[in-house]
KELUMKE-411500 format. One line per field, with one value per residue: x, y, z of N, C-alpha, C in turn. Coordinates in steps of 0.2 Angstrom, whole numbers. Each point is the difference from the previous one (the first is absolute). Example, Ala and Ser with C-alpha at 12.3 -4.5 7.8 and 13.67 -1.06 7.14 Angstrom:
<pts>
n.px = c(66 | -2)
n.py = c(-28 | 5)
n.pz = c(39 | -4)
ca.px = c(-4 | 4)
ca.py = c(6 | 6)
ca.pz = c(0 | 1)
c.px = c(4 | -4)
c.py = c(6 | 5)
c.pz = c(0 | 3)
</pts>
This chain:
<pts>
n.px = c(-316 | 3 | -6 | -4 | 5 | 0 | -7 | 1 | 3 | -4 | -5 | 3 | 1 | -6 | -2 | 4 | -1 | -6 | 1 | 4 | -6 | -3 | 3 | -1 | -7 | 1 | -1 | 8 | 3 | 4 | -5 | -3 | 6 | 0 | -6 | 1 | 7 | -3 | -5 | 4 | 3 | -6 | -2 | 6 | -1 | -6 | 3 | 5 | -5 | -4 | 5 | 1 | -5 | 0 | 5 | -2 | -4 | 4 | 4 | -5 | -2 | 5 | 2 | -6 | 1 | 5 | -2 | -5 | 5 | 5 | -5 | -2 | 6 | 0 | -6 | 2 | 6 | -4 | -2 | 6 | 2 | -5 | 1 | 6 | -3 | -4 | 6 | 2 | -2 | 2 | 4 | -2 | 6 | -3 | -4 | 4 | 3 | -6 | -2 | 6 | 1 | -6 | 4 | 5 | -5 | -4 | 5 | 1 | 1 | 6 | 2 | -1 | 4 | 3 | 1)
n.py = c(205 | -4 | -3 | 6 | 2 | -7 | 2 | 5 | -4 | -5 | 4 | 2 | -5 | -2 | 6 | 0 | -7 | 2 | 6 | -5 | -3 | 5 | 2 | -6 | 1 | 4 | 4 | 1 | 5 | -6 | -4 | 5 | 0 | -7 | 0 | 7 | -3 | -5 | 4 | 5 | -5 | -2 | 6 | 0 | -6 | 2 | 6 | -4 | -5 | 6 | 2 | -7 | -1 | 6 | 0 | -7 | 2 | 4 | -4 | -4 | 5 | 2 | -7 | 0 | 5 | -2 | -6 | 3 | 5 | -4 | -1 | 5 | 0 | -6 | 2 | 6 | -5 | -4 | 6 | 4 | -6 | -1 | 5 | -2 | -6 | 4 | 4 | -5 | -1 | 6 | -4 | 5 | 3 | 4 | -4 | -5 | 5 | 3 | -6 | -2 | 6 | -1 | -5 | 3 | 6 | -5 | -5 | 7 | -2 | -1 | 5 | -6 | -3 | 3 | -6)
n.pz = c(79 | 2 | -1 | 0 | 5 | 1 | -1 | 3 | 6 | 0 | 0 | 5 | 3 | 0 | 2 | 4 | 1 | 0 | 5 | 4 | -2 | 3 | 6 | 1 | -1 | 3 | -5 | -1 | 2 | 4 | 0 | 2 | 5 | 3 | 2 | 3 | 2 | 2 | 2 | 3 | 4 | 2 | 2 | 3 | 2 | 2 | 2 | 2 | 0 | 3 | 3 | 3 | 2 | 4 | 3 | 2 | 2 | 1 | 0 | 3 | 3 | 1 | 2 | 4 | 0 | 1 | 2 | 4 | 1 | 1 | 3 | 3 | 1 | 2 | 4 | 2 | 2 | 3 | 3 | 1 | 2 | 4 | 1 | 1 | 3 | 4 | -1 | -4 | 6 | -1 | 3 | 3 | 1 | -2 | -2 | -1 | -3 | -4 | -2 | -3 | -4 | -1 | -1 | -3 | -3 | -1 | -3 | -2 | -5 | 1 | -4 | -5 | 2 | -4 | -4)
ca.px = c(2 | 7 | -2 | 0 | 6 | 2 | -3 | 4 | 8 | 0 | -1 | 6 | 4 | -2 | 2 | 7 | 1 | -3 | 4 | 6 | 0 | -2 | 7 | 3 | -2 | 0 | 6 | 4 | 2 | 4 | -3 | -2 | 6 | 2 | -5 | 1 | 5 | -3 | -3 | 4 | 4 | -5 | -1 | 7 | 1 | -5 | 2 | 5 | -3 | -5 | 4 | 3 | -6 | -1 | 6 | -1 | -6 | 3 | 5 | -5 | -4 | 5 | 1 | -6 | -1 | 5 | -3 | -7 | 2 | 4 | -5 | -3 | 5 | 0 | -6 | 0 | 3 | -4 | -5 | 4 | 2 | -7 | -2 | 3 | -1 | -6 | -2 | -3 | -9 | -3 | 0 | 5 | 4 | -1 | -4 | 4 | 4 | -5 | -2 | 5 | 1 | -5 | 0 | 6 | -2 | -5 | 4 | 4 | 6 | 4 | 0 | 6 | 7 | 1 | 8)
ca.py = c(5 | -3 | -4 | 4 | 1 | -6 | 0 | 6 | -1 | -5 | 4 | 4 | -6 | -2 | 6 | 0 | -5 | 1 | 6 | -2 | -4 | 5 | 3 | -5 | 0 | 7 | 2 | 4 | 5 | -3 | -3 | 5 | 3 | -6 | 1 | 5 | -1 | -5 | 4 | 4 | -4 | -4 | 6 | 2 | -7 | 0 | 6 | -1 | -5 | 3 | 5 | -4 | -3 | 5 | -1 | -5 | 1 | 6 | -4 | -4 | 5 | 2 | -5 | -1 | 7 | -1 | -6 | 3 | 5 | -5 | -4 | 6 | 2 | -6 | 0 | 5 | -2 | -6 | 3 | 4 | -6 | -2 | 6 | 0 | -5 | 0 | 7 | -1 | -2 | 6 | 2 | 5 | -1 | 5 | -2 | -4 | 4 | 3 | -4 | -1 | 6 | 2 | -5 | 2 | 6 | -2 | -3 | 5 | -4 | 6 | -3 | -5 | 2 | -2 | -2)
ca.pz = c(-3 | -4 | -5 | -5 | -3 | -4 | -7 | -3 | -2 | -5 | -5 | -1 | -3 | -7 | -5 | -1 | -6 | -7 | -3 | -1 | -6 | -6 | -3 | -4 | -7 | -4 | -5 | 3 | -4 | -5 | -5 | -5 | -4 | -5 | -6 | -5 | -4 | -5 | -5 | -4 | -6 | -5 | -4 | -5 | -5 | -4 | -3 | -4 | -5 | -5 | -6 | -5 | -4 | -5 | -6 | -3 | -3 | -5 | -3 | -5 | -5 | -5 | -5 | -4 | -3 | -6 | -4 | -3 | -5 | -5 | -2 | -5 | -5 | -4 | -3 | -5 | -7 | -4 | -4 | -6 | -5 | -2 | -4 | -7 | -4 | -1 | -3 | -6 | 1 | 3 | 7 | 1 | 5 | 4 | 5 | 4 | 4 | 5 | 6 | 5 | 4 | 5 | 4 | 3 | 5 | 5 | 5 | 4 | -1 | -5 | -8 | -1 | -2 | -6 | -1)
c.px = c(5 | -3 | 1 | 7 | 3 | -2 | 3 | 6 | -1 | -1 | 6 | 5 | -1 | 1 | 7 | 2 | -3 | 5 | 6 | 0 | -2 | 7 | 5 | -1 | 0 | 6 | 4 | 2 | 5 | -3 | -3 | 5 | 2 | -5 | 1 | 5 | -2 | -4 | 4 | 4 | -4 | -2 | 5 | -1 | -6 | 1 | 5 | -2 | -4 | 5 | 4 | -6 | -2 | 6 | -1 | -7 | 1 | 3 | -4 | -4 | 5 | 1 | -7 | -1 | 5 | -3 | -5 | 3 | 1 | -6 | -4 | 4 | -1 | -6 | -1 | 4 | -4 | -6 | 1 | 1 | -7 | -2 | 3 | -1 | -9 | -2 | -3 | -8 | -2 | 0 | 5 | 3 | -1 | -7 | 3 | 4 | -4 | -3 | 5 | 2 | -5 | -1 | 6 | -1 | -4 | 4 | 5 | 8 | 5 | 1 | 6 | 7 | 1 | 7 | 1)
c.py = c(-2 | -2 | 6 | 2 | -5 | 0 | 6 | -1 | -6 | 3 | 5 | -4 | -2 | 5 | 0 | -5 | 2 | 6 | -3 | -4 | 5 | 4 | -4 | 0 | 8 | 1 | 5 | 6 | -2 | -4 | 5 | 3 | -4 | 0 | 5 | -1 | -5 | 3 | 3 | -4 | -4 | 6 | 2 | -6 | 2 | 5 | -1 | -6 | 4 | 5 | -5 | -2 | 7 | 0 | -5 | 3 | 6 | -3 | -4 | 5 | 3 | -5 | -1 | 6 | -2 | -5 | 3 | 4 | -4 | -4 | 5 | 2 | -6 | 0 | 5 | -1 | -4 | 4 | 2 | -5 | -1 | 6 | 1 | -5 | 1 | 7 | 0 | -2 | 5 | 1 | 6 | -1 | 6 | -2 | -4 | 4 | 4 | -5 | -2 | 6 | 0 | -7 | 1 | 4 | -3 | -3 | 4 | -3 | 6 | -2 | -4 | 3 | -2 | -2 | 0)
c.pz = c(-5 | -7 | -6 | -2 | -2 | -7 | -4 | -3 | -5 | -8 | -4 | -3 | -7 | -5 | -1 | -5 | -6 | -4 | -3 | -7 | -6 | -2 | -4 | -7 | -2 | -3 | 4 | -5 | -6 | -5 | -4 | -6 | -6 | -6 | -4 | -4 | -5 | -6 | -5 | -6 | -5 | -5 | -5 | -5 | -5 | -5 | -6 | -5 | -4 | -5 | -5 | -5 | -6 | -6 | -5 | -6 | -5 | -4 | -6 | -4 | -5 | -5 | -5 | -4 | -6 | -4 | -4 | -6 | -6 | -5 | -5 | -6 | -5 | -4 | -5 | -7 | -4 | -2 | -6 | -6 | -3 | -5 | -6 | -5 | -3 | -3 | -7 | 0 | 4 | 8 | 2 | 6 | 6 | 5 | 4 | 6 | 6 | 6 | 4 | 6 | 6 | 4 | 5 | 7 | 4 | 6 | 3 | -3 | -4 | -6 | 0 | -3 | -8 | -1 | -6)
</pts>
């Protein structure tokens, strides 16, 4: 009858070794706390970068709007000059201004500044 006891004892010893190996591979609370702090730190870094990127985009958009506005003013000036030279040929300024206003409204642009 000693043989089954030895078999059970041998199986228990094998299980103990396997459990020891499994415990060595298992994560501890400390591991999860470290992981959580790493995630929080990375999240804060990403949030900071997003705010910086948003500020850069806003700045670029303002610069683009200013350049576009300047180009429209320049275009309007060129149209006015063209009209002045072509008025003798029957081209009416009101037609140009009406079309320009429609384009500006369609693009949702503010009226140009006059200098």
